[in-house]
N, C-alpha and C positions, 0 to 999 in steps of 0.2 A: 441726251443733249450735252453730254460731257465733252469737254474739249480734248482734242487729240494732242499728242506731243508736238506735232507740226503746228497746230493752231496756237498752242501756248507760245511756241517759239516766235510765230508771226506777231503775236501781241507784245511779247517782251521786246522784240527788235524794234517795232514801230513806236512803242512807248519810249524807248531810249532815244529814238530820233526826236520825238516831241520834247523830251527833257533837254537833250543836248543842244538842240537848235533854238532853245529858249522860246519854243512855240507854245508852251503850256498856258501861259496867260492869254496869248492870242487865241488859241484854240478854245479855251473856256469862254472867252468873250464872243467868239463866233457862235459857240453853242447857244448862249443866251440870246444873242441877236436873232439867230435863226428860230429859236423856240418862240420868241415873242412876235416875230414877223409872221410865222405860220399859225400861231395860236395866241393872239393878243389877249384873249380872255384869261390866260395864265399869269399875265403880268402882275395882277393884284395880289397874287399869292406870294410875291417876293418883295423884299424891301427895296426902296428906291435906290439905295447905294448897294450895288451888287458885289462889292469887293469881298465881303465876307463869304458870300455864296460861291464866288469864283474860287476862293481858297478851299472851301469845303468840297466842292466838286473835284478839284485837282487832287486833294488829299485822298478822297474816296477812291478815285480811279487809280491813284498810285498804290494805295493799300490793296486794291483788288488785283492789280497786276503783280505786285510783290507776293501776294498770296498764291499765285500760280506756281511759285517755286517751293511751296510748302510740301515737304516730303510726307507721303501718307504714313510712313513709318514713325513720324514724329508724334502722332497721336496715340500710338499703340501702347506707349509706356505710362499713360495717365491722362489726366485732365489737361485741356488746352486752356491757357490763360485767356480770359475774356477779351483783353485788349489786343490779342493776336488772333482771335477767332472770327474769321470773315463771316461765317454763318450767323454768329451772335450779333455782330455789328450790323449786318444788313437786316436781320429781322427786327432789331431795335429801331433802326432807321425807318423801316416800313411802318412799324407801329406808330412812331412819332409823326411821320409824314401824314398818315391817315388821321390820327387823332388831333394833331395841332393844326395842320394845314388843309385837312379835308381832301387829300389827294385820293383820287379814285383809280381803279384799275385801268380805265380807258385812257388815262393820262400818261401811262408808261410808254405806250407806243410812240406818241409824238416826241417824247423826251429821247427815246432811243434813236428816232430818225434824226433829231437835231445833233445828237452825239456823233452819228455817222457822218453827217454833213460837215461838222467841225473837223473830224479826223480826215475826211476826204480833202477839204480845202487846205488844212494844215500840212498834210503829208504829201499831197500832190501825187506824183507817179509811184511813190512807195505804197500808196493805198490801192493795192491790186485787188482783184476780185477775191482772191484767197484771204487776204488780210481783212477785207470787208466781212467775209463769212465768219472769220474768227472773232472779230469784234462784235458782230451781231450775236453770235452765240454767247460770248461773255456777258454782253448787256442783257440778253435774255435770262441768263442765270441770275444776274443781279436783280432784275425786275421781278422774277418769280420768287426769289427769296424775300424781297421786300414785301411783296403782296402776301406771302405767307405770314410774315411778321404782322401785317395789318390785321389779320384775323385771329392770330394766336392770343390766347388768354394768358395774362401774366399771373404770377403767384398772388399779386395783390388783387387782381380781378377774381381769382378763385376764392380768396379769403372773403372778399366782399359778398360774393354769391353765397358762400356758406353762412356768413353772418346774417345775410338777409333772409335766408331760408329758416334760420333758427330763431329769428325775432318774432 
């Protein structure tokens, strides 16, 4: 399910359109409006004031899109800094979403659908079937990585398990 060069180009191009046309705030608002309209039961998982959530969503998508430009040769020379490691960030987010907000795997599908709706409405004719496929694949990778993070054991979890076994 890796992204092709053409799909990465579609994502980068349309993300620039979202940023350049000042659609980012509008698109994120559309996302939350659609999510809560289609799944009102999710509303209680979010604060009443969504401005912080809107910023977090925009920054996460921006980071994911910018990570598409990360050259695979960059990691061959040594460790990747945590703050620039998309995999690390997304697994941590998945763990946090599951532990703090009780997000379940079945909630990722509706979130992805609302993201595609927001991009469709925000981009209009630029949201071609090929662009939709590319964004669908990117979101799928994000969701799978977050779901992996939700079930991964942290070093702290392992230490507690060891401590509990020796007590």
